[in-house]
C-alpha positions in Angstrom: -14.5 -85.2 -141.5 -12.9 -86.5 -138.1 -11.6 -83.1 -136.8 -10.4 -84.5 -133.7 -8.0 -86.9 -135.4 -7.2 -83.8 -137.7 -6.1 -81.4 -135.2 -4.1 -84.2 -133.3 -2.1 -84.7 -136.2 -1.7 -81.0 -136.8 -0.7 -80.7 -133.1 2.1 -83.4 -133.9 3.1 -81.9 -137.1 3.7 -78.3 -135.9 5.5 -79.1 -132.7 8.8 -77.2 -132.5 7.4 -74.5 -134.7 5.2 -72.8 -132.6 5.3 -71.9 -129.1 3.1 -73.8 -126.4 1.5 -70.3 -124.9 0.8 -69.6 -121.2 -2.3 -70.0 -119.3 -3.4 -68.0 -116.0 -6.2 -67.2 -114.0 -7.8 -63.5 -113.6 -10.4 -62.7 -110.9 -13.3 -60.6 -112.8 -15.8 -58.9 -109.9 -19.1 -60.5 -110.1 -18.1 -64.1 -111.0 -18.0 -66.9 -108.5 -14.9 -68.3 -110.0 -11.8 -67.0 -111.4 -11.6 -66.9 -115.4 -9.2 -69.3 -117.0 -7.2 -67.5 -119.7 -4.8 -68.5 -122.5 -2.5 -65.7 -123.7 -2.4 -66.8 -127.1 -1.1 -63.1 -128.3 2.1 -64.5 -127.2 2.4 -66.8 -129.9 5.0 -66.2 -133.1 4.0 -63.0 -134.8 1.5 -62.0 -132.0 -1.7 -64.2 -132.8 -2.8 -67.7 -133.0 -2.5 -67.7 -136.7 1.0 -69.3 -137.0 -0.6 -72.6 -135.8 -2.7 -72.9 -139.0 0.1 -71.4 -141.4 2.5 -74.0 -140.2 0.0 -76.9 -140.4 -0.8 -75.9 -144.0 2.5 -75.4 -145.0 4.0 -78.8 -143.2 1.2 -80.6 -144.8 1.7 -80.5 -148.5 4.0 -79.5 -151.3 4.6 -75.8 -151.8 5.1 -75.0 -155.7 8.1 -73.1 -157.0 5.9 -70.2 -157.3 5.8 -69.8 -153.5 2.7 -68.5 -151.5 0.1 -66.1 -151.6 -2.4 -64.8 -148.7 -4.8 -62.3 -148.3 -4.9 -60.9 -144.9 -6.0 -58.3 -142.5 -2.9 -58.3 -140.9 -2.2 -61.1 -138.3 -2.7 -64.1 -140.9 -0.3 -62.5 -143.2 2.3 -62.1 -140.8 1.8 -65.6 -139.6 2.2 -66.6 -143.3 5.4 -64.5 -143.7 7.0 -66.1 -140.6 6.2 -69.5 -141.4 7.3 -69.0 -145.3 10.6 -67.7 -143.7 11.1 -70.5 -141.3 10.7 -72.9 -143.7 12.4 -71.6 -146.9 9.4 -70.4 -149.3 8.7 -66.9 -150.9 5.3 -65.3 -149.9 3.2 -62.6 -151.2 0.7 -61.2 -148.7 -2.0 -58.5 -149.8 -3.4 -56.8 -146.9 -6.2 -53.9 -146.9 -5.0 -50.7 -145.7 -7.2 -50.9 -142.8 -4.8 -53.5 -141.6 -2.7 -50.5 -139.9 0.9 -49.5 -140.1 2.0 -51.9 -136.7 0.8 -54.9 -138.7 2.1 -53.9 -142.3 5.4 -53.3 -140.6 5.5 -56.6 -138.9 4.7 -58.5 -142.6 7.4 -56.3 -144.2 9.9 -57.0 -141.6 9.4 -60.7 -142.0 10.4 -60.4 -145.7 7.3 -61.0 -147.4 6.8 -59.5 -150.7 4.1 -57.2 -149.4 1.1 -55.4 -151.3 -1.3 -53.1 -149.4 -4.7 -52.5 -151.3 -7.4 -49.9 -150.8 -10.4 -51.4 -149.3 -11.4 -54.1 -146.6 -10.2 -57.9 -146.4 -12.5 -58.9 -149.4 -10.5 -56.7 -151.7 -7.0 -58.1 -150.5 -8.6 -61.7 -151.3 -9.6 -60.8 -154.7 -6.3 -59.8 -155.1 -4.5 -62.8 -153.7 -6.8 -65.1 -155.9 -5.9 -63.0 -159.1 -2.1 -63.9 -158.0 -2.6 -67.1 -157.6 -4.2 -68.0 -160.9 -1.6 -65.9 -162.6 1.4 -67.7 -161.2 0.3 -70.8 -159.6 1.5 -70.1 -156.2 -0.4 -71.8 -153.2 -2.7 -69.7 -151.6 -3.2 -70.1 -147.8 -6.8 -68.9 -146.7 -6.8 -67.1 -143.5 -9.8 -69.2 -142.0 -12.0 -71.2 -144.5 -9.5 -74.2 -145.3 -9.3 -77.5 -143.4 -5.6 -77.4 -142.8 -6.1 -73.9 -141.5 -8.9 -74.7 -139.5 -7.0 -77.8 -137.8 -4.0 -76.2 -137.2 -6.0 -73.2 -135.1 -7.7 -76.0 -133.5 -4.6 -77.2 -131.7 -4.9 -73.9 -129.3 -7.7 -75.9 -127.7 -6.1 -79.2 -127.8 -2.8 -77.6 -126.2 -5.1 -75.7 -123.6 -6.8 -78.8 -122.5 -3.2 -80.5 -122.0 -2.4 -77.7 -119.8 -5.4 -78.5 -117.5 -8.3 -76.5 -118.7 -11.4 -77.2 -116.2 -13.9 -74.5 -117.7 -17.3 -75.4 -118.4 -17.4 -72.4 -121.2 -14.7 -71.3 -123.5 -15.3 -67.8 -125.1 -13.8 -67.1 -128.5 -13.8 -64.2 -130.6 -14.8 -64.7 -134.1 -13.9 -62.9 -137.5 -13.8 -65.5 -140.3 -14.0 -68.4 -138.0 -10.8 -70.2 -138.5 -10.1 -70.3 -134.6 -13.5 -71.1 -133.2 -14.0 -73.5 -136.1 -11.0 -75.4 -134.9 -12.2 -75.2 -131.0 -15.5 -76.6 -131.9 -14.1 -79.3 -134.0 -11.7 -80.2 -131.3 -14.0 -79.9 -128.3 -16.8 -82.1 -130.1 -19.4 -80.9 -127.5 -17.2 -81.7 -124.5 -17.7 -78.0 -123.4 -19.8 -75.2 -124.4 -18.5 -72.8 -126.6 -19.7 -69.1 -127.0 -19.0 -66.9 -130.3 -18.2 -63.5 -129.3 -18.2 -60.9 -132.2 -18.2 -57.1 -132.4 -21.7 -55.7 -133.2 -20.0 -54.1 -136.3 -18.9 -57.1 -137.7 -21.7 -60.0 -136.9 -20.4 -62.6 -139.7 -21.1 -65.8 -137.5 -24.4 -64.2 -135.8 -26.0 -63.3 -138.9 -25.2 -66.4 -140.7 -26.7 -68.5 -137.6 -29.8 -66.0 -138.1 -30.2 -66.4 -141.8 -29.5 -70.3 -141.7 -26.6 -69.8 -144.3 -23.2 -67.6 -144.6 -24.4 -64.1 -145.8 -22.3 -60.9 -146.6 -22.1 -58.2 -143.9 -20.7 -54.9 -143.5 -17.9 -54.5 -140.9 -16.4 -51.7 -139.4 -15.3 -51.0 -136.0 -12.0 -51.0 -133.7 -11.5 -54.8 -134.2 -12.1 -54.8 -138.1 -8.4 -55.5 -139.2 -8.5 -58.6 -137.4 -12.3 -59.8 -137.2 -13.1 -57.9 -140.1 -14.3 -60.9 -142.6 -17.4 -59.9 -144.4 -18.9 -63.2 -144.6 -18.2 -66.4 -142.1 -16.3 -69.3 -143.3 -18.7 -72.3 -144.5 -16.6 -74.6 -142.3 -17.1 -72.8 -139.2 -20.6 -72.1 -140.0 -21.2 -75.7 -140.4 -19.6 -76.9 -137.2 -21.7 -74.0 -135.3 -24.9 -74.7 -136.8 -24.5 -78.3 -136.1 -23.6 -78.1 -132.4 -26.0 -75.0 -131.6 -23.1 -72.6 -130.6 -24.4 -69.5 -128.8 -23.3 -66.3 -130.5 -23.1 -62.8 -128.6 -22.2 -59.4 -129.6 -20.2 -56.7 -128.0 -20.0 -52.8 -128.6 -16.6 -51.1 -129.4 -16.7 -49.2 -126.3 -16.8 -52.5 -124.5 -13.9 -54.1 -126.5 -11.8 -51.1 -125.7 -12.9 -51.2 -122.0 -11.7 -54.7 -121.9 -8.6 -53.9 -123.4 -7.9 -51.3 -120.7 -8.7 -53.7 -118.3 -6.4 -56.3 -119.2 -3.5 -53.8 -119.3 -4.4 -52.1 -115.8 -5.1 -55.6 -114.3 -3.0 -58.1 -115.7 -0.2 -55.8 -117.6 -1.2 -57.6 -120.8 -1.2 -55.3 -124.0 -3.7 -56.7 -126.6 -5.1 -55.5 -129.6 -8.9 -55.1 -129.9 -9.8 -58.5 -131.2 -8.0 -60.1 -128.4 -9.9 -58.3 -125.9 -13.2 -58.9 -127.5 -14.0 -62.4 -125.8 -13.3 -60.6 -122.3 -15.6 -58.0 -123.3 -18.6 -60.1 -123.4 -18.3 -60.8 -119.9 -17.4 -57.4 -118.5 -20.3 -56.1 -120.5 -22.9 -58.5 -119.5 -23.3 -59.7 -123.3 -22.8 -63.1 -121.7 -23.8 -63.9 -118.3 -22.6 -67.0 -116.8 -24.6 -69.2 -114.4 -23.6 -68.8 -110.8 -21.5 -71.6 -110.7 -20.3 -72.0 -114.2 -16.7 -71.9 -114.8 -15.7 -69.8 -117.8 -12.5 -69.4 -119.8 -11.4 -66.6 -122.4 -9.2 -67.1 -125.1 -7.1 -63.8 -125.6 -6.0 -64.2 -129.4 -4.0 -61.3 -130.4 -1.4 -58.8 -129.5 -0.6 -56.5 -132.6 -2.1 -53.3 -131.1 -2.0 -50.1 -133.0 -0.4 -47.8 -132.6 2.7 -50.0 -131.2 3.6 -47.9 -128.0 7.2 -49.5 -128.2 8.0 -48.6 -131.7 
């Protein structure tokens, strides 16, 4: 598959439906250069997920039965937003661990919301059952070409905004965002995958040579809680020899606090995970290496302004 061509097409397709999110610089003690940051938590519904949702809906017909999606929260909100914007019905299945902030956001966006016991995998099972019973179009959260191409527009946009970094650190859940980034960059920059130690889906797959189920838990589980990495992401990451690092929950929380105190940016744990790799030393740049961090989500729970 020509990922660069597909992501270029996706960027043109979703223009006007998604925000061009801002970029900036942060000084982190101990680094020779400021960190380049893209504030993708400022995207519609608070995460990059709107990109993949709009690309999927705009790139094919939607059946009369509407849409169905399973989500840890952010994908469901994005599908609900895109569906409402384009005039489609949507049913969203989320696990209880999505938390009240994300559940309320999806409900407020007008979707038919179903909260199920368990984690993302249980929500995915229920969504598959609904799709089979009704013929609704299922919008996969991460392991579908249109989703991955849509998420790849984030890096396309960032380069258009003047990205200079040698290395980009990106948090990993199911792999849609980093898969799109790898597909777009095509080896032109180093990509480092960052995962919670309590949800090492890509790290485990790379070690074993194939996607494999893992147990997931921890502070970022409602966004980085896929139990198995997507095949698309795995194939791209393996082909390009992507480096994978793990961060502890306490380091993610410390990065969240630092972003608030130093940059007045309120982000969810998943959004702070990539920065946590730098702050904790899980990833140590070379002395002159220029590094960028993608801040990917801002649906913090509990919402301090609710």
